[in-house]
PyMOL commands that place a pseudoatom at each C-alpha (Angstrom):
pseudoatom trace, name=CA, resn=UNK, resi=1, chain=A, elem=C, hetatm=0, pos=[0.338, 27.460, 3.010]
pseudoatom trace, name=CA, resn=UNK, resi=2, chain=A, elem=C, hetatm=0, pos=[2.932, 27.215, 5.751]
pseudoatom trace, name=CA, resn=UNK, resi=3, chain=A, elem=C, hetatm=0, pos=[6.243, 29.025, 6.100]
pseudoatom trace, name=CA, resn=UNK, resi=4, chain=A, elem=C, hetatm=0, pos=[8.412, 26.876, 8.371]
pseudoatom trace, name=CA, resn=UNK, resi=5, chain=A, elem=C, hetatm=0, pos=[11.667, 28.332, 9.655]
pseudoatom trace, name=CA, resn=UNK, resi=6, chain=A, elem=C, hetatm=0, pos=[13.148, 25.135, 11.082]
pseudoatom trace, name=CA, resn=UNK, resi=7, chain=A, elem=C, hetatm=0, pos=[12.526, 21.400, 11.403]
pseudoatom trace, name=CA, resn=UNK, resi=8, chain=A, elem=C, hetatm=0, pos=[10.766, 21.948, 14.741]
pseudoatom trace, name=CA, resn=UNK, resi=9, chain=A, elem=C, hetatm=0, pos=[8.144, 24.037, 12.905]
pseudoatom trace, name=CA, resn=UNK, resi=10, chain=A, elem=C, hetatm=0, pos=[7.584, 21.139, 10.521]
pseudoatom trace, name=CA, resn=UNK, resi=11, chain=A, elem=C, hetatm=0, pos=[7.244, 18.665, 13.390]
pseudoatom trace, name=CA, resn=UNK, resi=12, chain=A, elem=C, hetatm=0, pos=[4.583, 20.844, 15.038]
pseudoatom trace, name=CA, resn=UNK, resi=13, chain=A, elem=C, hetatm=0, pos=[2.771, 21.137, 11.709]
pseudoatom trace, name=CA, resn=UNK, resi=14, chain=A, elem=C, hetatm=0, pos=[2.993, 17.382, 11.108]
pseudoatom trace, name=CA, resn=UNK, resi=15, chain=A, elem=C, hetatm=0, pos=[1.472, 16.661, 14.526]
pseudoatom trace, name=CA, resn=UNK, resi=16, chain=A, elem=C, hetatm=0, pos=[-1.366, 19.129, 13.942]
pseudoatom trace, name=CA, resn=UNK, resi=17, chain=A, elem=C, hetatm=0, pos=[-2.094, 17.686, 10.496]
pseudoatom trace, name=CA, resn=UNK, resi=18, chain=A, elem=C, hetatm=0, pos=[-2.041, 14.118, 11.831]
pseudoatom trace, name=CA, resn=UNK, resi=19, chain=A, elem=C, hetatm=0, pos=[-4.592, 15.118, 14.475]
pseudoatom trace, name=CA, resn=UNK, resi=20, chain=A, elem=C, hetatm=0, pos=[-6.777, 16.811, 11.849]
pseudoatom trace, name=CA, resn=UNK, resi=21, chain=A, elem=C, hetatm=0, pos=[-6.656, 13.660, 9.698]
pseudoatom trace, name=CA, resn=UNK, resi=22, chain=A, elem=C, hetatm=0, pos=[-7.578, 11.488, 12.685]
pseudoatom trace, name=CA, resn=UNK, resi=23, chain=A, elem=C, hetatm=0, pos=[-10.624, 13.730, 13.147]
pseudoatom trace, name=CA, resn=UNK, resi=24, chain=A, elem=C, hetatm=0, pos=[-11.729, 13.137, 9.552]
pseudoatom trace, name=CA, resn=UNK, resi=25, chain=A, elem=C, hetatm=0, pos=[-10.196, 16.080, 7.702]
pseudoatom trace, name=CA, resn=UNK, resi=26, chain=A, elem=C, hetatm=0, pos=[-9.009, 15.140, 4.221]
pseudoatom trace, name=CA, resn=UNK, resi=27, chain=A, elem=C, hetatm=0, pos=[-5.820, 16.885, 3.165]
pseudoatom trace, name=CA, resn=UNK, resi=28, chain=A, elem=C, hetatm=0, pos=[-3.789, 17.149, -0.013]
pseudoatom trace, name=CA, resn=UNK, resi=29, chain=A, elem=C, hetatm=0, pos=[-0.046, 17.681, 0.408]
pseudoatom trace, name=CA, resn=UNK, resi=30, chain=A, elem=C, hetatm=0, pos=[2.519, 19.259, -1.895]
pseudoatom trace, name=CA, resn=UNK, resi=31, chain=A, elem=C, hetatm=0, pos=[5.690, 19.149, 0.167]
pseudoatom trace, name=CA, resn=UNK, resi=32, chain=A, elem=C, hetatm=0, pos=[9.435, 18.722, 0.132]
pseudoatom trace, name=CA, resn=UNK, resi=33, chain=A, elem=C, hetatm=0, pos=[11.659, 16.121, 1.780]
pseudoatom trace, name=CA, resn=UNK, resi=34, chain=A, elem=C, hetatm=0, pos=[11.940, 17.992, 5.087]
pseudoatom trace, name=CA, resn=UNK, resi=35, chain=A, elem=C, hetatm=0, pos=[8.199, 17.699, 5.675]
pseudoatom trace, name=CA, resn=UNK, resi=36, chain=A, elem=C, hetatm=0, pos=[8.151, 14.015, 4.759]
pseudoatom trace, name=CA, resn=UNK, resi=37, chain=A, elem=C, hetatm=0, pos=[10.901, 13.413, 7.314]
pseudoatom trace, name=CA, resn=UNK, resi=38, chain=A, elem=C, hetatm=0, pos=[8.958, 15.353, 9.976]
pseudoatom trace, name=CA, resn=UNK, resi=39, chain=A, elem=C, hetatm=0, pos=[5.681, 13.575, 9.146]
pseudoatom trace, name=CA, resn=UNK, resi=40, chain=A, elem=C, hetatm=0, pos=[7.387, 10.184, 9.397]
pseudoatom trace, name=CA, resn=UNK, resi=41, chain=A, elem=C, hetatm=0, pos=[8.991, 11.122, 12.719]
pseudoatom trace, name=CA, resn=UNK, resi=42, chain=A, elem=C, hetatm=0, pos=[12.522, 10.783, 11.395]
pseudoatom trace, name=CA, resn=UNK, resi=43, chain=A, elem=C, hetatm=0, pos=[15.432, 12.967, 12.388]
pseudoatom trace, name=CA, resn=UNK, resi=44, chain=A, elem=C, hetatm=0, pos=[17.897, 14.472, 9.944]
pseudoatom trace, name=CA, resn=UNK, resi=45, chain=A, elem=C, hetatm=0, pos=[21.014, 12.487, 9.163]
pseudoatom trace, name=CA, resn=UNK, resi=46, chain=A, elem=C, hetatm=0, pos=[24.199, 13.036, 7.226]
pseudoatom trace, name=CA, resn=UNK, resi=47, chain=A, elem=C, hetatm=0, pos=[24.312, 12.008, 3.566]
pseudoatom trace, name=CA, resn=UNK, resi=48, chain=A, elem=C, hetatm=0, pos=[25.389, 8.429, 2.869]
pseudoatom trace, name=CA, resn=UNK, resi=49, chain=A, elem=C, hetatm=0, pos=[29.082, 7.830, 2.323]
pseudoatom trace, name=CA, resn=UNK, resi=50, chain=A, elem=C, hetatm=0, pos=[30.421, 6.018, -0.765]
pseudoatom trace, name=CA, resn=UNK, resi=51, chain=A, elem=C, hetatm=0, pos=[31.015, 2.933, 1.401]
pseudoatom trace, name=CA, resn=UNK, resi=52, chain=A, elem=C, hetatm=0, pos=[27.352, 2.940, 2.475]
pseudoatom trace, name=CA, resn=UNK, resi=53, chain=A, elem=C, hetatm=0, pos=[26.269, 3.165, -1.163]
pseudoatom trace, name=CA, resn=UNK, resi=54, chain=A, elem=C, hetatm=0, pos=[28.357, 0.245, -2.384]
pseudoatom trace, name=CA, resn=UNK, resi=55, chain=A, elem=C, hetatm=0, pos=[26.265, -2.574, -3.885]
pseudoatom trace, name=CA, resn=UNK, resi=56, chain=A, elem=C, hetatm=0, pos=[25.574, -5.707, -1.893]
pseudoatom trace, name=CA, resn=UNK, resi=57, chain=A, elem=C, hetatm=0, pos=[27.535, -8.761, -3.011]
pseudoatom trace, name=CA, resn=UNK, resi=58, chain=A, elem=C, hetatm=0, pos=[25.547, -11.058, -5.250]
pseudoatom trace, name=CA, resn=UNK, resi=59, chain=A, elem=C, hetatm=0, pos=[22.695, -8.615, -5.626]
pseudoatom trace, name=CA, resn=UNK, resi=60, chain=A, elem=C, hetatm=0, pos=[21.524, -6.350, -8.392]
pseudoatom trace, name=CA, resn=UNK, resi=61, chain=A, elem=C, hetatm=0, pos=[21.209, -2.681, -7.541]
pseudoatom trace, name=CA, resn=UNK, resi=62, chain=A, elem=C, hetatm=0, pos=[19.154, -0.654, -10.020]
pseudoatom trace, name=CA, resn=UNK, resi=63, chain=A, elem=C, hetatm=0, pos=[17.318, 1.815, -7.796]
pseudoatom trace, name=CA, resn=UNK, resi=64, chain=A, elem=C, hetatm=0, pos=[18.687, 5.311, -7.265]
pseudoatom trace, name=CA, resn=UNK, resi=65, chain=A, elem=C, hetatm=0, pos=[16.788, 7.872, -5.214]
pseudoatom trace, name=CA, resn=UNK, resi=66, chain=A, elem=C, hetatm=0, pos=[17.851, 11.513, -5.118]
pseudoatom trace, name=CA, resn=UNK, resi=67, chain=A, elem=C, hetatm=0, pos=[16.447, 13.958, -2.596]
pseudoatom trace, name=CA, resn=UNK, resi=68, chain=A, elem=C, hetatm=0, pos=[17.344, 17.612, -2.596]
pseudoatom trace, name=CA, resn=UNK, resi=69, chain=A, elem=C, hetatm=0, pos=[16.556, 19.551, 0.551]
for i in range(1, 69): cmd.bond("trace and resi %d" % i, "trace and resi %d" % (i + 1))
show_as sticks, trace
zoom trace
């Protein structure tokens, strides 16, 4: 169990876990969105605006993803 104070803590953890996995350690994760972002190497960004969420012309949009951090 890890108690991370900030995103930098999660990035350090993600690097250590990636190294452990490369060395053959099998891990099971139960994490929140902040860890997934750190593990993927993504930075935080502002929520999408209504204009960014508007559907594409001519396409069907049926997928909605909600992440609470």
